[in-house]
Each structure stands twice: as C-alpha cells, then as structure tokens.
C-alpha positions, 0 to 999 in steps of 0.5 A, a space after each residue: 616256270 620250273 621251280 627247284 627248291 634246295 639247301 646247302 646241307 651236305 653231310 657227305 662233305 662235312 666230317 664234323 656233321 658225319 660224326 654227329 650224324 643228326 641231320 635235320 629235316 628240311 621242314 621249312 622247304 617242305 612247307 614252302 613246297 607243299 604251299 606252292 604245290 597246293 597253289 598249282 605250282 610245279 615244284 621240285 624239292 631236291 634234298 641235298 642232305 645225303 647227296 654231294 655237291 656234284 649230285 646237285 650240280 648234275 641235277 641242276 644241269 639236267 633239269 635246268 630250272 628257270 627258278 632256284 630257291 635255296 635255303 641258307 644259314 651260317 652253317 651252309 653259307 660256303 656251300 651256297 656260295 659254291 652252288 650259285 655258279 651252277 644256278 647262273 650257268 643254267 640261267 636260273 633266277 636265284 632266290 635265297 632264303 633263311 637267316 643268313 642272306 637277309 643279314 648279308 644281302 649285299 654280299 649274296 646279291 653281289 655273288 649272284 643271288 637275284 632276290 632274297 626272301 625276308 621272313 617266311 617264304 610261302 606267301 612271298 613266293 606265291 606272289 613273286 613267282 607269277 610276277 617273275 613269269 610275267 615281268 621278269 626281275 623288273 618292278 620287284 619293289 611291288 613284292 613285299 618281303 624281299 630284298 634285291 639290288 636296284 640298277 645302281 647295285 643298292 640293296 632295296 628292302 621292300 619291307 617285312 611281310 606279316 608272319 603267318 598266324 597259324 601255319 596249320 591253316 596252310 594248304 597241303 601237308 609238308 612231307 617228303 616227296 
C-alpha cells in the first residue's frame, strides 16, 4: 500500500503567515512516518509548508497513493477541504488526523474523508493499514481509535486508544526525509 502523509499548511497561500514567518515543523507527521517506516511500511511524507496547493495536487496525481493521511487543525481546515477532491480523484483511501476532524467527524466524512484517527496515530495506523490492505474499508469497527461512517452514514467511534506512555521508546527517530 502506497502511503502519503501530508498536512494543509501552505505559507505561500497565507499572507498572514508570510508576515509572521514562523512555520512549525510537522513533528507529529514525522513521528508517524518514522514509526511506520520502522515497522516496514513505505511512507512518503510530503511537507506542504513551502509548497503550493498546485504542487500538492501535482504530487498526488503523479504518485497516485492508495492511502493519504492528512493532519488537520482549525487553521488548515479550508485547505484540507480543498485537498480532499484530489485524493478522491486518484481513488485514495483518505484518513484525517489532528484536533479538528475529531470534533467535526460528520462534516469531514460527508466531505470525502473515509476514516478519522482519534488521538495519536502511530499505533492506530500500524494496525489500520494492514487491515485496509486485506479487508478494504469493511469491518473497521475492529480498529480502536478511529471514527468512520457506517452504511447508513452514521458516525461510528471505535473508542479511544490508550496514549503512548513514552514516545522515546518508539521505533525510528523523526527527521526530515
């Protein structure tokens, strides 16, 4: 399964952020990427910070990942909503994480997300990705720490996964690739 991780933070498209010019590192995505790579998954981390939406669209169209994971917060919500159609266009399973989609799961699922990760994504994705490869988006209720829409469009919350007690024991070290 080809996995693309990214976020919706584009400095080039935000005049206010250009004035502040204090971009934040994608630390959460770096931890998830390192964890998944240490577990044998092939992960492409695409940092949009100094890219444009057109760059993201071109990257997705060129690489055609089967799974896209996007980090979303309130500040990046509108960009994430603009990124969803490109992920749909290539037929990717779209997973959202971060503080924003958990609180508004019904909206994000209705707009095209397939799964929302609640809490930390390392272990949840480690379990979810092989499940998706084997079963597709069926029987998702067996995966702890996610939200998804059932066949009737109702949001299903599989319950919180326990937080990692010590992130320093996670495999791999986060770094830019």
